[in-house]
N, C-alpha and C positions, 0 to 999 in steps of 0.2 A: 255616641252625639254627645257633644259636651254644652251645659245652660249655664250665662255665666249671665250674672246680675252685676249693669254697670250701673253708679249712683257719680254723682260727683256735685260739689258747690254747697256743702252742708250748712256752713258758714254758723257752726257753733260758738255761739256766744250769750253771755246773759243779757244783753240788751234786746231790741224787738227787733231784730233783722235776723234771727234765728226763728224759725218755725217748728218749734218740738214737735206738735201734735202730725204732723205731714211728715217728718222722718217719721217716727214712730209708726204710722200706716206704714210707711212702703218697706221700714224692717221689718213687717209682721208676717209683711207677704213674700217676701224674702225667705225668711227663716221656714214658713208654710212652707215653700215651693222648691221643689226637684231641681237646687241649682248647686255646681258642682262648686265652685266659689264668686267670690266678688269682689270688680274692683270699683276704687274708688279713685277718680281724677283731679283728686285736688280741691284747696279752698273748704278743707276740713274744718278751720276755724277762722274768723273773722277780721282778727287783728293780729293776728301770733303770736297774742298775750298769753302769758303763765298760767292762770285761773282760765281762760278758755282751750287751755290745752290740757290740763286735766279734767275738764268736764268733757273734753272729747273724749280722752283714755276712756272716762267711763263707759259714754255713748256708743263706740265702736263698738264695746266688752257684749254690747246688743244682739250684735251680729254673729246668729251663730252658722257661719260658715264660715270655709277659707278665705280670708281676706290682704288684696291686694290696694296699699295704701301708696299714692303720690302726691307729693308738698304743691302745692298752688302757690299765685302771687300773693294772697291774703295770708297766707301760712309764713310766707320770711318778711313780713314785716317787723320788725322791730328784733331783729335778727333771730326771729321763728325757728329757722331750719336748725339752728343748735337745740333748740326743746323738741323741733319735730322727732329729731333721732333719739332724744330719750324719752319720750312720752310713746313714739309712735313707730319709730323702725328706720331702716335706712331709706337716705334720697334716692338712691341707684341698687336698681335687684334685679332677682330672677326669679321666676315661680316655673315651674315644669309643673307639666301633667299631661294626661297620658295622649299620646302621639301629636304633644304641643309646648308650647313655652311664650310666657309671657317676660317681656323682659321694659324695665317698666325705667324712664329717666328723667331727672330734673333738668325741667325748662326753663323755672324761676331764676329771674335778675331780683336780690334785694333791693326793697324798695320802688319796684316798678311794675307797672303793670304787664307791660312788654317780656315779650323771654327771648330765650336762646337756647339753643344744645352747643354748647362751646367746645373749643379745639379735643383737652383732654375725652368729655362726656362726646362727642363727635367721635372719637376713634375708640373710644369705650363701645360704644353702642355697634362698628362696625366689628370690630371683632367678636363682641356675642354673637350680630348677625352670621357671622363666620361659622362659629362655633356651634351652634347649634343649627345650622342651616337645613341637615337633615329633617328637622321636622314635618309633620306633614302641615301644623297650624302654627304660624311665626306671628304673634301679637305684640305691636310694642305700645305704650302706656305712656305719656305726657299729658300737664296739663293744656297748655297752649293748643289753638285750632292750627293745623294745617293747612289748610284751605280758605276763601272767605264764606263766612257765613250769614245767610239775609238775615235781618229781622234785628240787628245788631248795632243800629243807629251807624254814628263814624266809626268807616273798620278801622282800625288804627291799631287796638293793643293786640299784636301780632307775633309768632318766631321770626325775630331779624332773621334767622337763617333758613326759611322753611322750606327757600327752593332747594337748598343742598341737602335737606332731609327729609324733602320728598323721591329726590333723585336717588337717593341713599338708600329708602323705602323698598322702593319698585327695582331696582337692580337685585336686591337680594330678595325679592320676591314675598315681602310682607305679605299676609292674608286681613289683616285690620289693623289700624290706628284708632283709639280709645282716647278720646280728650274731654274737655271740660270747657271752664275757665269763663263761659262769652253767655250761660244762664239758657241758651238756646238750641234746644233737643232738633239734629238734621241728621242724615247720611248723607252718606254721596258715593257713587262707585268711580274711583280712579283708576284707569288701566285693569288690573284684577282684585285692585286692594279697595276692600271698603273702609272710608272715613267718618267712624261713627261718633259724632259729638249726643253729648248727655247735657240734660240743659239742669236748672237747679233741682235739688231733692229737697231741699228746706228752709230754702234763703225767700226773703220777703219779697226782694227782686227781679220779680218774672219781668218778659218783654211784650211788649202789644198783649198786655194781660190776660198771659197764660196762667195755666196753674205750675205749681211742683211735677214733678216726673223722674222717671228713671229709666235703665234700657234695659231689654230682655236680649242676650246676644245668644244663637243658640248655631252651636261649628257643627255639621253634618258628617256623615262616615265618608259619603261621597265629594264631599269638597266644599257643600254649599254653606255661606252664612248666611242666616235672618236673624235680620235686628228687627225689633219690636218697640217703639216709642209708649211707656204706658204710663199716664198719665193719674194722677191723683183721684181722679171722676172716674177713671174707668175707661175714657175712650182709650184705643190703643191704634195705631198706627203702622202697617209693616210694611218689611220691604225685603226683600230675598235677592241674593247674588250668587251666580252658577259660574265656576270658573269656566274659561273661554278654552278648548281642544277641541282640535291643536290649533297653537298659537302660529303655526306656517301657514300665511294666506298665498292664493297665485288669485290673480285679476281674472275675470271671463268679461271675453270682447274688448273691443276697442276702448284703447280712451276716449274720452267723450269730452276733457276740460285741462287744459295745460296754464295754470297760475304761476307766474313768479313774484312773489312777493318779495320785497325789501325794506327796509327801516334806516334812521339814521344815516344819512348822507350827509348830513350836515355841511351844507355849501357852504365856502369862505373861502376868506384869504389867509387864513390861520394855518400855521404848520400842522396844525392834528390833520386840514385835512386833504386825505389822500386825493388828488385828482385824477393823477394816472390808473390808480385802481379804479375809481369810479368808469372814465372811458372802458377802459380794458372789460368791466362786467357788463355798462349796456351794450357794446360791441360781440359780447357772446350774447347774449339775451338775444339780440337781433340777430345776427347770422346764423348761429347752433341752437340756439332753445327756441326760438320761434314759438313765443306762448299764445295763448290766445287774450291774455288780459295779463297785465302789469299792474300790481298792489304797492302804493307807498304809505305804508304804517304808520307815516310821522317824520319830525327830524326833518323835514327836506333842507332846510336851513340851519347856519348855528346861529343865528340872530338877525328877528324878523326887521331888517334891516335892504332898501332896493336894491343896491349892488350886489348882495347875495342872492335877492332874489332871480335879478336879469344873470345872473351864470344859472343858477337852477335851471328856471326855463331853457335855458338854452341847451343845456344838457338833457334835460328828459322829453323836448320837442323831438330829440333824435332816436326816440323809443316808436318804432312803427306799429303797433298793438294798439287796441283798443288801452287806455289807464284809467286808474282811479286812484285819486292822492286822498288821505285826511290827515289834518293839521296835526302837527306833536305840540309839545311844549315849548319847544325850541322857537316853532315860527310866529308863535304869536306874541312874542317880545315885544314889546316897543310898538312900530309901525305895523308889528307882522299881519295882525288880524285883517286890515284893509288889502293889506299888500299881499295875499293869500288868492284871497278871493279876487284881485288882479288878474294875478297871473295861472293861478290854478282855477280858480270858480268855485262852487260852491260844490260841496260834494254831494249828489244826487245819485240815487237808486238805479242801478244799473240791470239792465235783463239784458243775456245772453244765453239764446237755446230757452232751453229749459231748467237756465242759474239765473239768479237774484242776489246781487251784492249791492246790502244794505251798510253804508257807512253812519257808523256814531263819533260825534264829537265830544271826548271826553277833556282835552284840553281848557287850561282855561289861565287868563292873563298870569306873565309874572312868577309864575310856579312851576314845580314837578309834579302838585298834588293834581289828579286830575278827578272829573267826579262828570256824571251822568246827568242825574239829578233826578226826583221823580217822574216830572213832566218827562227827560227823555226817557227814562223805563216803559213808560205808559207806552209812549210813540214806537219802543222797538220793539214790544209784546203786540201793540196790534200789527205790526210791520211783518212781524214773522208768522201771524195767524193771517194777516191777507195772503201772503205768498206761499202759503204751507206747502200746496199742490208744484211747487218747486224747488229747488235746492238751494237754500239759502245759506247764504253766506254772508256772516257778521266782521263788518272791517271797523275794527279803532285803534288807536295808537297804546291807550297803556294797556299793563298786562293783568288777566282777573285769575291769575292762578300765578306762584311764584316762582320762578325760575332760578338756575342753579346758580353760586357765583356773584349774587346780586343780593345788597343789604333790605331786606323786605321793610318797608318804610310803611306798609299802607299808602301807593304812591297810587291808588283809584280807592278815592274813600268809600265809595258804596259799593267797592264790587263784589262783597258777600250778596246784595240784590241783583246786581245783572246778572251773574252766574246763575243764581235761582231762574231769570227771564229765559236765560239764553236755555237751560238745560229742562225747564219746562214745558218751551213751548218747542223746543227739541229743534232748534238750530241744525242745522246740518254740518258746519265749519263754522271758525271763527279765527281769523285772525290779527293778532295786536304786531305792536314794535316798539316797546321800552323795555331796556334794559341791557341792552348791547351783547346777549348772546341769545343761540340759539335754541327753541328748547320745545317739545310736543306733548300733550298727555290726552289720554281721552276722557273726560270729567260724564258721567253718564253715556247717553249716544252721540255725544259732541265733542268731536275733537278739535282742539285747544294750538295754533299753532305761533310762536312768541320769532321773530324775526330779529336777528343777530343784526349788527351794522356795516352796513355795506360799502362806505368810506373813510369812517371815520377811527382817528389814530388811537381814542380812547374808550376803549369797549374791552366786553369781559370776557371775549370769545380764545379758547388756546387755539383753536382751529386760525384765529383770524377775522380778516376781513369776509364777509358772507353774505349772500342771498338768499332764498328759498324757492325751489322746485314746486310743484304740488301737483301729483298726475291725480286724476280724478276720475273713476269705475264706475259702474254700476255697483257693483258690490264694496267696494273699500278708495280708501286715500294711501295714495304712496307718498311721502315727504322726504327730498333730498335739501342738504346742504351744500352748497356750491360755494367753492372759496375764488372770492373776486379776481385776484391776481394768477391764477395759473388755472384757474377751470375743473378743479377736479372737485367731484363731488363724495360724502357721504351720507348714509340713509340716517334719517331724524324719527323716523317709524312708518308703520305701515297700520291701518287701522280700517278695521269692518265696518261696514257701512250700511243702510237700507235706504238705497235711494225713492224719490215719494214718488219719481216720477218712472213713467215709459222709457227704457232707453231709445226707442224708435218714436223718441218727440224731437229727438236731439241729432245735429249732423257732427258726428263722431270726429275726432282730431286726428289730424296723423299720429301713427304711431309712436 
């Protein structure tokens, strides 16, 4: 068993931002505890100034355990990254321990709050993950958060290539990602990886009236990872993750539901709209796939003008089954808000057997940035509670987890709070459609599936224009990405679920 103390965001300075008594309290607890080592995930100093680094060097020496320290965005202000190396240590590195390794990477951008694991560092991280692939516990540590966090206000200080980093870590079976940055303690399970955010250990800037805290990580011999958030008041919150074994799933019983999920058709008269590709995809859906429902996750048209909506309506009237369409940000440009209602109607909750599809409107006028809002979050929480006895599917345009090959700039402002509502209320499935690339992961108990572009040339998917086919069984969800031109497919993911209903309450789909 390995025990790790995870601290972050100390913001050491001679100014009022630093709470020295909170730092000393936490350090004394760590020194008295049976910890094997300590990880500090950045913002050691407040402004990256020499006098702050001199004091930080003294304060860090109070920790009487092996110590790994990662730079934060405050540390690299005022060219502080050169001082970090002089007073603290290397910006990137590897720390080995029994059965495991910590690979830490500098995610900062000088003088910006946002982060990035750039090309050279990304390749270095990949090389190190391959080098230490045989280790039982692989930990990656950086300053910036990997997925949106609740209670952080406007969700914009992000890791620009978070989707690529997340994909890399999952492919290399990383057990734990530790970070800080937003002064909010939080623990999520993403697939078989634990994402551990530490709050601030000794900064006055806490959120939502919280107090200073640190995290205690326990790596058990049987592979379990336990994270305890410990506040200076003595309050503790513990979460434990047991790895899923085996990872090969075989569905039990007949298929209960088939969903076709698409996005970004962007119907127009521009050269980027691939009319024949869309026509072929609709023909495949009608004649071969025969779904129970077709979901369009937004950007039906390229611009909100009448002739584009007329064409889009003609295309989607060809679909011979139930449909649910939510607007994307392109759909409500110009007169699009009124035209969407005229041609496709107000998105409403659909009930299909034991399944409930809950649309969420995240698009705003004339901007790709989306928001659900506090009222929208409360409505979503109420809907998930109201339909908790059925299989709930949340449908929206903006992605709430980062996707690969896309520059993540916080497209959904309140993604952290929306993700908390979804995971806390245990939505059974979430369908999104922003970013032009197909991607799926499971956060806590909820699979979250993003659709690629079905007929727009300006996409980010190396597999081309695609749509998703989602088959739901009693105990699992299976997702395939279908190439819109040729109809060939590839597996996106298989996720174990625990359906809230009895299978007898549904009429099974065809095999």
